[in-house]
C-alpha positions in Angstrom: 5.1 3.0 -28.2 5.9 4.8 -31.5 4.4 8.2 -30.5 7.1 10.8 -30.0 7.0 14.3 -28.4 6.5 16.9 -31.1 6.1 19.9 -28.9 8.8 22.4 -30.0 10.4 24.2 -27.0 11.7 26.9 -29.4 8.7 28.1 -31.4 9.7 30.8 -33.9 7.6 33.4 -32.1 9.3 32.7 -28.7 13.0 33.0 -29.5 14.0 36.6 -30.1 17.0 37.1 -32.4 18.8 40.4 -32.1 21.7 41.3 -34.4 23.7 44.4 -33.3 25.2 46.8 -35.9 28.6 45.3 -35.2 27.5 41.8 -36.1 26.9 40.3 -32.6 24.1 37.8 -32.7 22.0 37.4 -29.6 19.3 34.8 -29.1 16.8 35.4 -26.2 14.5 32.8 -24.9 12.2 34.1 -22.1 11.1 31.2 -19.9 9.3 31.9 -16.7 9.0 28.3 -15.5 11.9 28.7 -13.0 13.6 31.8 -11.4 16.9 30.9 -13.3 18.8 32.4 -16.2 21.7 31.1 -18.3 24.1 33.1 -20.4 26.2 31.4 -23.1 28.9 33.2 -25.0 30.1 31.2 -28.0 33.2 32.4 -30.0 33.6 30.6 -33.2 37.3 29.9 -32.7 39.0 26.8 -31.5 41.8 24.3 -32.2 41.1 24.4 -35.9 42.0 28.1 -36.0 45.4 27.6 -34.5 48.5 27.7 -36.7 51.2 25.1 -35.8 53.3 27.5 -33.9 50.6 28.2 -31.4 48.9 24.9 -30.8 46.7 25.1 -27.7 46.4 28.9 -27.7 42.6 28.9 -27.9 42.4 26.9 -24.7 45.0 29.1 -23.0 42.9 32.1 -23.9 39.9 30.4 -22.4 41.8 30.3 -19.1 42.9 33.9 -19.4 39.2 34.9 -19.9 38.8 34.6 -16.1 42.1 36.3 -15.1 40.9 39.9 -14.9 40.1 43.0 -16.8 40.9 46.7 -16.3 37.9 46.9 -14.1 38.1 43.5 -12.3 41.2 42.1 -10.8 42.4 38.5 -10.8 39.8 36.3 -9.2 37.1 39.0 -9.2 35.1 37.5 -12.1 34.6 34.3 -10.3 34.0 36.0 -6.9 31.4 38.4 -8.3 29.6 35.5 -10.1 29.6 33.5 -6.9 28.3 36.6 -5.0 25.4 36.7 -7.6 24.5 33.1 -6.6 25.7 31.6 -9.8 28.5 29.5 -11.3 30.5 29.9 -14.5 32.8 27.7 -16.6 34.0 27.3 -20.2 35.3 24.7 -22.7 37.4 24.8 -25.8 36.9 22.3 -28.7 37.9 22.2 -32.3 35.6 24.8 -33.8 34.6 27.0 -30.9 35.3 28.3 -27.4 32.2 28.6 -25.2 31.7 30.4 -21.9 28.6 30.0 -19.8 27.2 31.3 -16.5 24.0 30.1 -14.7 22.5 32.4 -12.1 19.3 33.0 -10.2 17.1 35.3 -12.4 17.7 38.3 -10.1 21.4 38.0 -10.8 21.2 38.0 -14.6 22.0 41.7 -15.1 25.2 41.5 -13.0 26.1 38.1 -14.5 25.7 39.5 -18.0 27.8 42.5 -17.2 30.6 40.3 -15.8 30.6 38.1 -19.0 30.6 41.2 -21.3 33.6 42.7 -19.4 35.6 39.5 -19.5 34.8 39.0 -23.2 35.7 42.5 -24.3 38.4 43.6 -21.9 40.7 40.8 -20.8 44.1 42.2 -20.0 46.1 39.0 -20.4 48.8 40.3 -18.0 52.2 38.7 -18.7 52.8 37.6 -15.1 49.3 36.0 -15.0 49.9 34.3 -18.3 53.2 32.8 -17.1 51.4 31.5 -13.9 48.4 30.1 -15.8 50.6 28.3 -18.3 52.0 26.3 -15.4 48.4 25.3 -14.5 47.6 24.4 -18.1 50.7 22.3 -18.3 49.4 20.4 -15.2 46.1 20.0 -17.1 47.9 18.6 -20.1 49.8 16.1 -17.9 46.5 15.1 -16.2 45.1 14.4 -19.7 48.1 12.3 -20.6 47.3 10.1 -17.6 43.7 9.5 -19.0 43.8 6.3 -21.1 40.6 7.1 -22.9 41.8 10.5 -23.9 45.1 9.2 -25.1 43.4 6.4 -27.1 40.9 8.8 -28.7 43.3 11.6 -29.8 45.9 9.1 -31.0 43.2 7.6 -33.2 42.5 11.1 -34.6 46.2 11.4 -35.4 46.3 8.0 -37.0 43.3 8.8 -39.2 44.7 12.1 -40.6 47.9 13.0 -42.4 47.5 16.8 -42.7 44.4 18.2 -41.0 44.8 20.0 -37.7 42.5 17.5 -35.9 45.6 15.2 -35.8 47.4 17.3 -33.3 47.2 16.8 -29.5 44.6 19.5 -29.1 45.5 20.9 -25.7 49.1 21.4 -26.7 52.3 19.9 -25.4 54.5 21.3 -22.6 57.3 22.5 -24.8 55.0 24.4 -27.1 52.9 25.8 -24.3 55.9 27.3 -22.6 56.8 29.2 -25.7 53.5 31.0 -26.0 53.8 34.8 -25.4 51.4 37.5 -24.4 51.8 39.1 -27.9 50.6 35.8 -29.5 47.7 35.6 -27.0 46.6 39.2 -27.6 46.8 38.8 -31.4 44.6 35.6 -31.3 42.2 37.4 -28.9 41.9 40.6 -30.9 41.5 38.7 -34.1 38.8 36.1 -33.1 36.9 37.7 -30.2 34.9 39.9 -32.6 31.2 40.6 -32.3 30.7 39.2 -35.8 32.3 35.9 -34.7 30.3 35.7 -31.5 26.9 34.3 -30.4 25.2 35.3 -27.2 22.4 33.0 -26.0 20.3 33.8 -22.9 17.5 31.6 -21.6 15.5 32.2 -18.5 13.2 34.3 -16.4 13.7 37.8 -17.8 12.0 40.6 -19.7 13.1 40.7 -23.3 13.0 44.4 -23.8 15.1 45.0 -20.6 17.8 42.4 -21.5 17.9 43.6 -25.1 18.7 47.0 -23.8 21.4 45.6 -21.6 23.0 43.7 -24.5 23.0 46.9 -26.6 24.6 48.8 -23.8 27.3 46.2 -23.0 28.1 45.0 -26.5 26.8 47.6 -28.9 29.9 49.9 -28.9 32.4 47.1 -29.5 34.3 47.4 -32.8 33.1 45.3 -35.6 35.5 43.3 -37.8 35.9 40.0 -39.6 38.5 37.6 -38.2 41.4 36.8 -40.4 41.4 33.0 -40.6 44.4 30.9 -41.7 42.8 27.6 -42.6 44.9 24.5 -42.2 45.8 22.0 -44.9 42.9 19.7 -45.8 43.2 15.9 -46.4 43.5 14.8 -50.0 42.6 11.1 -50.1 41.0 8.6 -47.8 43.5 6.7 -45.8 44.2 3.0 -46.2 43.7 0.6 -43.3 46.0 1.7 -40.5 47.0 0.3 -37.1 49.0 1.6 -34.1 49.6 -0.1 -30.7 50.6 1.7 -27.5 51.4 0.3 -24.0 51.5 1.9 -20.6 50.8 1.7 -16.8 47.1 1.0 -17.2 44.9 -1.8 -16.0 42.5 -2.2 -18.9 43.0 -2.1 -22.6 41.5 0.6 -24.8 40.6 -0.3 -28.4 39.4 2.4 -30.8 38.2 1.8 -34.4 37.8 5.0 -36.4 36.8 6.4 -39.8 36.8 9.8 -41.5 33.3 11.1 -42.0 31.9 14.4 -43.3 31.3 17.5 -41.2 28.2 18.6 -39.3 26.5 20.3 -42.3 26.7 17.3 -44.6 23.4 15.6 -45.6 24.7 12.2 -44.5 25.6 13.3 -41.0 22.2 12.6 -39.3 22.3 9.1 -40.8 25.8 8.4 -39.4 24.7 9.8 -36.0 21.8 7.4 -36.2 24.1 4.5 -37.0 26.3 5.3 -34.0 23.2 5.2 -31.7 21.9 2.0 -33.3 25.3 0.4 -32.7 26.0 1.4 -29.1 23.4 3.5 -27.5 21.7 1.6 -24.6 21.6 -2.0 -23.4 19.5 -3.0 -26.4 22.1 -1.8 -28.9 23.9 -4.2 -31.1 27.4 -3.7 -29.7 26.3 -3.8 -26.1 24.7 -7.2 -26.7 27.5 -8.5 -29.0 30.4 -7.3 -26.9 29.5 -6.3 -23.4 27.0 -9.0 -22.8 29.4 -11.6 -24.1 32.0 -10.5 -21.5 34.4 -9.3 -24.2 34.6 -5.7 -22.9 33.3 -3.8 -19.8 32.1 -0.8 -21.8 31.6 0.2 -25.4 30.5 3.4 -27.1 30.1 4.7 -30.6 30.1 8.4 -31.8 30.0 10.3 -35.0 31.8 13.4 -33.9 31.3 16.3 -36.3 33.0 19.6 -35.6 33.1 22.0 -38.6 35.5 20.9 -41.4 35.7 17.2 -40.7 33.9 14.3 -39.0 35.3 11.2 -37.2 33.2 8.1 -36.5 34.7 6.0 -33.6 33.8 2.9 -31.7 35.6 2.8 -28.4 36.0 -0.4 -26.2 37.4 -0.8 -22.7 38.1 -4.1 -21.1 40.5 -6.9 -20.3 43.5 -7.2 -22.5 42.9 -10.9 -22.9 39.6 -10.4 -24.7 40.4 -7.1 -26.5 41.0 -8.9 -29.9 37.7 -10.8 -29.6 35.9 -7.6 -28.7 37.3 -5.8 -31.7 36.5 -8.8 -34.0 32.9 -8.8 -32.8 32.6 -5.1 -33.3 34.1 -5.4 -36.8 31.6 -8.0 -37.6 28.6 -6.0 -36.4 29.6 -3.1 -38.5 29.9 -5.4 -41.5 26.4 -6.7 -40.8 25.1 -3.1 -40.7 26.7 -2.4 -44.0 25.0 -5.3 -45.7 21.6 -5.6 -44.2 18.8 -3.2 -43.2 18.1 -2.5 -39.5 14.8 -3.9 -38.5 11.8 -1.6 -37.7 12.0 -2.4 -33.9 15.5 -1.1 -33.5 14.9 1.9 -35.7 12.0 2.9 -33.5 14.0 2.3 -30.3 16.8 4.6 -31.5 14.3 7.3 -32.4 12.5 7.2 -29.0 15.8 7.3 -27.1 16.9 10.2 -29.2 13.7 12.2 -28.6 13.8 11.5 -24.9 17.4 12.7 -24.5 16.6 15.7 -26.6 13.9 16.6 -24.0 16.2 15.9 -21.1 18.8 18.3 -22.4 16.1 21.0 -22.6 15.0 20.5 -19.0 17.2 23.3 -17.7 17.9 26.9 -18.8 21.6 26.0 -19.3 20.6 23.3 -21.7 18.3 25.6 -23.6 20.8 28.3 -23.9 23.5 25.9 -25.1 21.2 24.4 -27.6 20.5 27.8 -29.1 24.2 28.8 -29.2 25.4 25.5 -30.6 23.0 25.5 -33.6 23.4 29.2 -34.2 27.1 28.5 -34.3 26.5 26.1 -37.1 24.5 28.6 -39.0 21.0 29.1 -37.6 19.4 28.1 -34.3 16.4 26.8 -36.3 18.6 24.0 -37.8 18.2 22.2 -34.5 14.5 21.5 -35.1 15.3 20.5 -38.7 17.9 18.0 -37.4 15.4 16.6 -34.9 12.8 16.0 -37.7 15.4 14.5 -40.0 16.6 12.1 -37.3 13.1 10.8 -36.2 12.1 10.4 -39.9 15.2 8.4 -40.8 14.8 5.3 -42.9 16.6 2.0 -42.5 18.0 2.3 -46.0 19.5 5.7 -45.3 21.3 4.2 -42.3 22.6 1.2 -44.1 23.7 3.4 -47.0 25.7 5.8 -44.8 27.5 2.9 -43.1 28.3 1.3 -46.5 29.5 4.6 -47.9 31.8 5.7 -45.0 32.6 2.8 -42.7 34.6 0.8 -45.2 36.9 -1.8 -43.7 39.6 -0.6 -46.1 39.5 2.9 -44.7 39.5 2.2 -41.0 42.2 3.0 -38.5 42.6 0.9 -35.3 44.3 1.9 -32.1 45.1 -0.4 -29.2 46.4 1.0 -25.9 47.2 -2.0 -23.7 48.8 -2.6 -20.3 52.6 -3.0 -20.4 52.2 -6.5 -18.9 49.9 -7.6 -21.8 51.2 -9.4 -24.9 51.4 -7.3 -28.1 48.3 -7.6 -30.2 49.6 -7.3 -33.8 52.9 -6.6 -35.4 51.5 -4.3 -38.1 48.4 -3.2 -40.0 48.3 -6.3 -42.1 48.4 -8.6 -39.1 45.7 -6.6 -37.4 43.4 -6.6 -40.4 43.8 -10.4 -40.6 42.8 -10.7 -36.9 39.7 -8.6 -37.4 38.6 -10.4 -40.6 39.0 -13.8 -38.9 36.0 -13.3 -36.6 33.5 -16.2 -36.4 30.9 -15.0 -33.8 27.3 -14.9 -34.9 25.8 -11.4 -35.2 23.2 -10.4 -32.6 19.6 -10.5 -33.6 16.8 -8.2 -32.5 15.2 -9.4 -29.2 11.8 -11.0 -29.5 9.1 -8.4 -29.4 7.3 -8.0 -26.0 4.6 -5.8 -24.6 4.0 -4.5 -21.1 0.6 -5.5 -19.8 -1.8 -2.8 -18.8 -0.6 -1.8 -15.3 -2.8 -2.8 -12.4 -4.1 0.2 -10.4 -4.6 -0.4 -6.7 -6.8 2.2 -4.8 -6.0 0.8 -1.4 -3.2 3.3 -0.7 -3.6 6.1 1.8 -2.4 9.7 1.7 -0.1 10.2 4.7 0.8 13.9 4.5 1.8 16.7 2.2 4.9 18.8 3.0 7.3 21.0 1.0 5.3 20.4 -2.1 5.6 16.7 -1.7 2.6 14.3 -1.4 3.3 11.3 0.8 1.2 8.1 0.3 1.6 4.7 1.8 0.6 1.4 0.2 -1.4 -1.1 2.0 1.8 -2.8 3.1 3.4 0.4 4.4 5.7 1.4 1.6 6.0 5.2 1.4 5.6 6.9 -1.9 6.7 10.5 -2.4 5.2 12.4 -5.4 6.1 15.9 -6.4 4.4 17.4 -9.4 6.3 19.5 -11.9 5.8 20.8 -15.5 8.7 18.9 -16.9 7.7 16.6 -19.8 10.1 14.0 -18.3 9.0 12.0 -15.3 11.7 10.7 -12.9 11.1 7.7 -10.7 13.1 5.8 -8.1 12.8 2.8 -5.9 15.3 2.8 -3.0 16.1 0.3 -0.4 18.4 1.0 2.5 21.5 -1.0 2.9 24.2 -1.0 0.3 27.8 -1.8 1.3 27.1 -0.9 4.9 25.2 -4.2 5.3 28.2 -6.1 4.0 31.5 -7.5 5.4 34.8 -7.4 3.6 34.6 -11.0 2.4 31.4 -10.3 0.5 32.1 -6.7 -0.4 30.3 -5.7 -3.6 27.5 -8.3 -3.2 24.7 -5.6 -3.1 26.0 -3.9 -6.2 26.4 -7.2 -8.1 22.9 -8.4 -7.0 21.2 -5.1 -8.0 22.9 -5.0 -11.4 21.9 -8.6 -12.1 18.2 -7.7 -11.6 18.0 -5.9 -14.9 19.2 -9.0 -16.7 15.9 -10.7 -16.9 12.6 -11.6 -15.1 10.1 -14.3 -15.3 8.3 -12.3 -18.0 11.1 -10.7 -19.9 14.7 -11.5 -21.1 17.5 -9.0 -20.5 17.3 -7.9 -24.2 13.5 -7.4 -23.9 13.8 -5.3 -20.7 16.4 -3.1 -22.4 14.4 -2.8 -25.6 11.1 -2.0 -23.8 12.8 0.6 -21.6 14.5 2.2 -24.6 11.3 2.1 -26.7 9.9 4.4 -24.0 13.0 6.6 -24.3 14.8 5.6 -21.1 16.9 3.0 -19.4 16.6 1.5 -15.9 19.6 2.6 -14.0 21.0 0.9 -10.9 23.3 2.5 -8.3 24.7 1.1 -5.1 26.1 3.2 -2.3 27.2 2.9 1.3 23.7 3.4 2.7 21.3 2.3 0.0 20.7 0.8 -3.4 18.5 2.5 -6.0 16.8 1.8 -9.3 16.0 4.8 -11.4 14.0 5.4 -14.6 13.1 8.6 -16.4 10.8 8.7 -19.4 8.4 11.1 -21.1 5.4 11.5 -18.8 3.0 9.6 -21.1 4.9 6.4 -20.4 4.9 6.6 -16.6 2.5 3.7 -15.9 4.3 1.3 -18.2 7.7 2.4 -17.1 7.0 2.0 -13.4 5.5 -1.4 -14.0 8.6 -2.6 -15.9 10.9 -1.2 -13.2 8.8 -2.9 -10.4 8.9 -6.2 -12.3 12.7 -6.0 -12.5 13.0 -5.5 -8.8 10.3 -7.9 -7.6 10.8 -10.8 -10.0 14.5 -11.0 -11.1 15.5 -14.2 -12.8 19.2 -14.0 -11.8 20.2 -16.6 -14.3 23.7 -18.0 -14.2 24.9 -16.5 -17.5 23.5 -13.0 -16.5 25.3 -13.2 -13.1 28.6 -14.1 -14.8 28.2 -11.2 -17.2 27.7 -8.7 -14.5 30.5 -10.2 -12.4 32.9 -9.8 -15.3 31.8 -6.2 -15.7 32.2 -5.5 -12.0 35.7 -6.9 -12.1 36.6 -4.8 -15.1 35.2 -1.7 -13.4 37.3 -2.3 -10.4 40.4 -2.5 -12.6 39.3 0.7 -14.5 39.2 2.6 -11.2 43.0 2.1 -10.9 43.3 4.0 -14.3 41.4 7.0 -13.0 43.7 9.5 -11.3 40.8 11.1 -9.5 38.7 8.1 -8.4 41.5 5.9 -7.3 43.2 8.2 -4.8 39.8 9.2 -3.5 38.9 5.5 -3.0 42.2 4.8 -1.2 41.6 7.8 1.2 38.0 6.9 1.8 38.7 3.2 2.6 41.6 4.3 4.9 39.5 6.9 6.7 36.6 4.5 7.4 38.8 1.4 8.1 37.1 -0.8 10.6 33.7 0.7 10.0 30.9 -0.4 7.7 31.7 2.6 5.5 35.1 1.1 4.9 33.6 -1.7 2.8 34.1 -0.7 -0.9 30.8 -0.4 -2.7 32.2 -2.1 -5.8 33.9 -4.7 -3.8 37.5 -6.0 -4.3 38.8 -8.3 -6.9 39.1 -11.1 -4.3 35.6 -10.6 -2.9 33.7 -10.3 -6.2 35.5 -13.4 -7.6 34.5 -15.4 -4.5 30.8 -14.7 -4.7 28.5 -17.5 -5.9 25.2 -17.2 -7.7 23.4 -18.8 -4.7 25.0 -16.4 -2.2 23.9 -13.4 -4.4 20.4 -14.7 -4.8 20.1 -15.3 -1.0 21.5 -11.9 -0.2 19.0 -10.2 -2.5 16.0 -12.2 -1.1 16.9 -12.1 2.6 18.7 -8.8 2.9 17.8 -6.4 0.2 14.1 -7.3 -0.5 13.4 -7.2 3.3 14.9 -3.7 3.7 13.4 -0.3 4.2 11.9 0.9 0.9 11.1 4.4 -0.3 9.5 5.2 -3.7 9.8 8.6 -5.3 8.2 10.2 -8.4 8.8 13.7 -9.8 7.2 14.9 -13.0 4.0 16.0 -14.7 1.8 13.3 -13.2 -1.4 13.4 -11.0 -0.3 12.4 -7.5 -3.3 10.3 -6.7 -3.2 8.5 -10.1 0.6 7.9 -9.6 -0.1 6.4 -6.2 -2.6 4.0 -7.7 -0.1 2.8 -10.3 2.7 2.4 -7.8 0.5 0.5 -5.3 -0.7 -1.8 -8.1 2.8 -2.5 -9.3 4.4 -3.2 -6.0 2.0 -6.0 -5.1 3.0 -7.8 -1.9 6.3 -5.9 -1.3 6.4 -5.2 2.4 8.2 -2.5 4.3 11.3 -3.7 6.3 13.0 -2.3 9.3 15.2 0.8 9.2 18.9 0.1 8.8 21.0 1.1 11.8 24.7 1.8 11.1 26.9 2.5 14.1 28.4 6.0 14.3 31.7 6.6 12.6 34.6 6.7 15.0 37.3 8.7 13.3 40.9 7.3 13.6 42.8 8.7 16.5 46.0 9.0 14.5 46.8 10.1 11.0 47.5 7.4 8.4 48.6 7.4 4.8 48.4 5.1 1.8 51.0 5.6 -0.9 51.1 3.8 -4.3 53.7 4.5 -6.9 52.6 4.5 -10.5 54.2 5.4 -13.8 52.1 8.6 -14.4 52.8 12.2 -15.4 51.1 13.5 -12.2 50.9 12.8 -8.5 47.4 12.8 -7.2 46.6 13.2 -3.5 43.4 13.0 -1.6 43.3 14.2 2.0 40.4 13.1 4.3 39.3 14.6 7.6 36.3 13.9 9.8 33.3 15.6 8.3 29.6 16.1 9.2 26.9 13.5 8.8 23.5 14.0 7.2 21.8 14.7 10.6 24.6 16.7 12.1 23.7 20.4 12.4 27.3 21.1 11.3 26.5 19.7 7.8 25.7 23.2 6.7 28.8 24.6 8.4 30.9 22.0 6.6 29.2 22.9 3.3 30.1 26.6 3.8 33.7 25.7 4.5 33.8 23.7 1.3 32.3 26.6 -0.6 34.7 29.1 0.8 37.6 26.8 0.1 36.8 25.2 -3.2 35.9 26.1 -6.8 36.5 29.2 -8.9 37.0 32.1 -6.5 37.7 29.7 -3.5 40.7 29.9 -1.2 42.3 26.6 -2.2 41.8 27.5 -5.9 43.2 31.0 -5.6 46.2 30.1 -3.5 47.3 26.7 -4.8 46.2 27.0 -8.4 46.2 30.8 -9.2 49.1 32.0 -7.1 51.4 29.0 -6.8 50.4 27.2 -10.1 50.7 23.9 -8.3 47.7 22.2 -9.9 45.0 22.3 -12.5 42.5 20.5 -10.2 42.1 21.3 -6.5 38.8 21.1 -4.6 37.1 20.1 -1.4 33.7 18.8 -0.3 31.9 17.3 2.6 30.4 13.8 2.1 27.5 13.3 4.4 26.2 9.9 5.5 23.7 8.9 8.2 26.4 7.5 10.4 28.9 10.2 9.9 30.8 12.3 7.3 34.1 12.9 5.7 35.6 16.2 4.5 37.8 15.4 1.6 40.1 17.4 -0.6 42.0 16.5 -3.7 44.9 17.9 -5.7 46.9 16.6 -8.6 50.3 18.0 -9.5 53.7 17.2 -11.1 55.8 14.7 -9.1 58.4 17.4 -8.4 55.8 19.6 -6.9 54.3 16.9 -4.7 55.6 18.1 -1.3 54.8 21.8 -2.1 51.2 20.8 -3.1 50.8 18.6 0.1 52.2 21.3 2.4 50.1 24.0 0.6 46.9 22.0 1.0 47.6 21.3 4.7 48.5 24.9 5.2 45.1 26.0 3.9 43.4 23.6 6.3 45.5 25.0 9.2 44.6 28.5 8.2 40.9 27.7 8.6 41.6 26.6 12.2 43.3 29.9 13.1 41.4 32.7 11.4 37.8 33.6 10.9 36.7 33.8 7.3 35.9 37.3 6.3 32.3 38.6 6.1 32.7 39.1 2.4 33.9 35.5 1.9 31.0 34.1 4.0 28.3 36.2 2.4 29.6 35.3 -1.1 29.6 31.6 -0.2 26.1 31.8 1.2 24.7 33.5 -1.9 26.5 31.0 -4.1 25.1 28.0 -2.1 21.5 29.3 -2.1 21.7 30.3 -5.7 23.1 27.0 -7.0 20.6 25.1 -4.8 17.8 27.0 -6.5 19.3 26.3 -9.9 19.5 22.6 -9.2 15.7 22.5 -8.7 15.4 22.7 -12.5 16.5 19.0 -12.6 13.8 16.5 -11.8 16.5 13.9 -11.1 18.1 16.2 -8.5 14.8 17.1 -6.9 14.0 13.3 -6.6 17.3 12.4 -5.0 17.1 15.3 -2.5 13.5 14.4 -1.6 14.2 10.7 -0.9 17.4 11.5 1.0 15.6 14.0 3.3 12.7 11.6 3.9 14.7 8.4 4.4 18.0 9.5 6.1 17.4 13.1 7.1 15.0 14.8 9.6 12.1 14.8 7.1 10.7 16.7 4.2 10.7 19.9 6.1 14.5 20.0 5.3 13.6 20.9 1.7 12.1 24.2 2.8 14.8 25.0 5.4 17.9 25.0 3.2 18.2 28.8 2.8 17.5 29.4 6.4 20.1 26.9 7.6 22.7 28.3 5.2 22.1 31.9 6.3 22.4 30.9 9.9 26.0 29.7 9.6 28.6 31.9 11.3 32.3 32.4 10.8 32.8 31.3 14.4 31.0 28.0 13.8 33.2 27.4 10.7 36.4 28.0 12.7 35.2 25.8 15.5 34.4 23.0 13.1 37.9 23.4 11.6 39.6 23.3 15.0 37.7 20.1 15.9 38.2 18.3 12.6 41.1 19.6 10.6 43.9 18.4 12.9 
């Protein structure tokens, strides 16, 4: 499995590099594989360019980018983009601010013109700035309620004494309130220069035509070199440091960090490789040493390298009681990597995972345009290919040397953020270092090598039909297989069985999720470590997801591995060992994840609203279960549930990628063996509560988060498209809720709405997060918006804009093989059939304003 994809998606003769006389660099990648185009504008200015008196100003300017120009009023940029069938967004980080828009190809010219106007002509009106600062302050408060963000940025502060990376990057409330229009305009005029900007466009377009548009839109802008005021650089490496925080959180966060060099340094690829070797995938060292030993529920490692500096971090989340043991084990694994060479097997695994992820990112026009802009921002877009080659040719000695050189125990900084109820971990740095050095656990070893036997091919399948570009086959035992061929080098596959939490009762809530997750922990042929290693050697990982109506196993790999990958996934599903130790590991992870939900100020209120809305119905059973139900489950009960309920359910298999449909059918039929088709699952219709109800929980947080749920439209309800149009009119940039509650009243950073469709019914849910003192205003404002939908027809402009947006973004989503696969299986299993895939545009265009108001009158009361 050592062969890797060497096809370069950016050959030198395909990417057109245009440099205007004013210094603007434009990279054009014509790609006619999909009728989509992406525009990325990268300005090389971020948090590192801010002086201490204007911390957060780069991010504020990002917000103001969308607030109007002399030609376009407030909200028009988003509305016009929506009307073109596309979406836009932006992000600010340490060394750049990037804006992007993705549109149907026929909207590229208008989208480019909108982006050019916003880039060159933002007015930054004082009144709008004052209003938007209130929104950004809400965003800052939201971030302070995120335990992972607090732990990460506090580690950056702990690691650095002088460099600007030590600051809370989004800014604090007091400083943000002091920012003036004059300061914004000065930052804008200084840094938003053509010579400091990269424009990357990938998609279905004519190069000569778009080059002319770029010259017309950007060519007359004044040239100029930004006046940069560099911050103070660090002098010496820090000694071992430690800090401990506590707060209203359910799980502990532990971060261990080191200073490393910037993105351009010759050692950076080796440090990136070390991070992947340590914590990328289930076969990684730290996953097996920490997560598999129930010391933490999740672990990650990153070598983050903006320009100027780098930071290597290992981040653990889990129970406070095991956080010290988790940190010790991590400390020991890093020490092992400093002293001994990685083995060939794990080196090859990391390289294959890296190559596969590289291809996945380039599956879409957005990914391709961002790739070009990111590498050009670092100096030259061709550096991307050089980095790829450097990574896949990495030697074990180079990895070990980089870890020895930079990840010294004497230069580490450790941050613990624990629940207030948990006991303190260490009094000071000396005590923490002693705890870390006292570890006694044995380092993990590479799993025994294993090979996947040549897949059996069974020709006894039958082709059932072909519709909407999808071939439908059935195995001899009646299992349907859906295959859609695409040109993507990545093949996506899924095995789905109906059921999920809707089969359960509250006393066994979470049993399907726990059973499914335990399947990947070993079979009669392979151990958990071997399954993980084999999957990652093919460049992928078997994913498991449980929902209200189904449980799915997914796997995506380069197309050449399809047969072996499907055989491995089928073995996991058909022959799980479900050993006691594996079950207990997954139970521990499930309990930790339930606790982590409470720390998520979006997921938790949405969960509370959902369970309240569906109380008494099968959909009121939480997919992840409750602490009480998961603790009560026995291994025997989980095994029986899997065998008697899940394995005897209704199965659907799907494959999307560059595979021959008949050949794929033979592989699938051969791998599934005696798996038989079970009966369709029938879930009684949802009966919405007759009276309103509320669930309130008080927490020590900077924001109040609210989720409001109304009866929605189910998957087979014709009003599903009506509900989707209401959500599109209401939500997102340019939406009613966004404009009124966020832009005009500055009540929230986040406000949105969506319709969640299920076979037995639906739920229309909205969410808003605001400061506690604005809670009632936000609640009343949100309810007022729903009430308005019951009284007045949406305007024709609103409706047509929403339709173009829905149709355009649906077309854009077809670039993703994973999305196509999910949509295909859902239509076949739960919808009215594959014909739905070709009817989307027609159904959306048929929605009327009267239908939307009638839906609101029936449901939003």
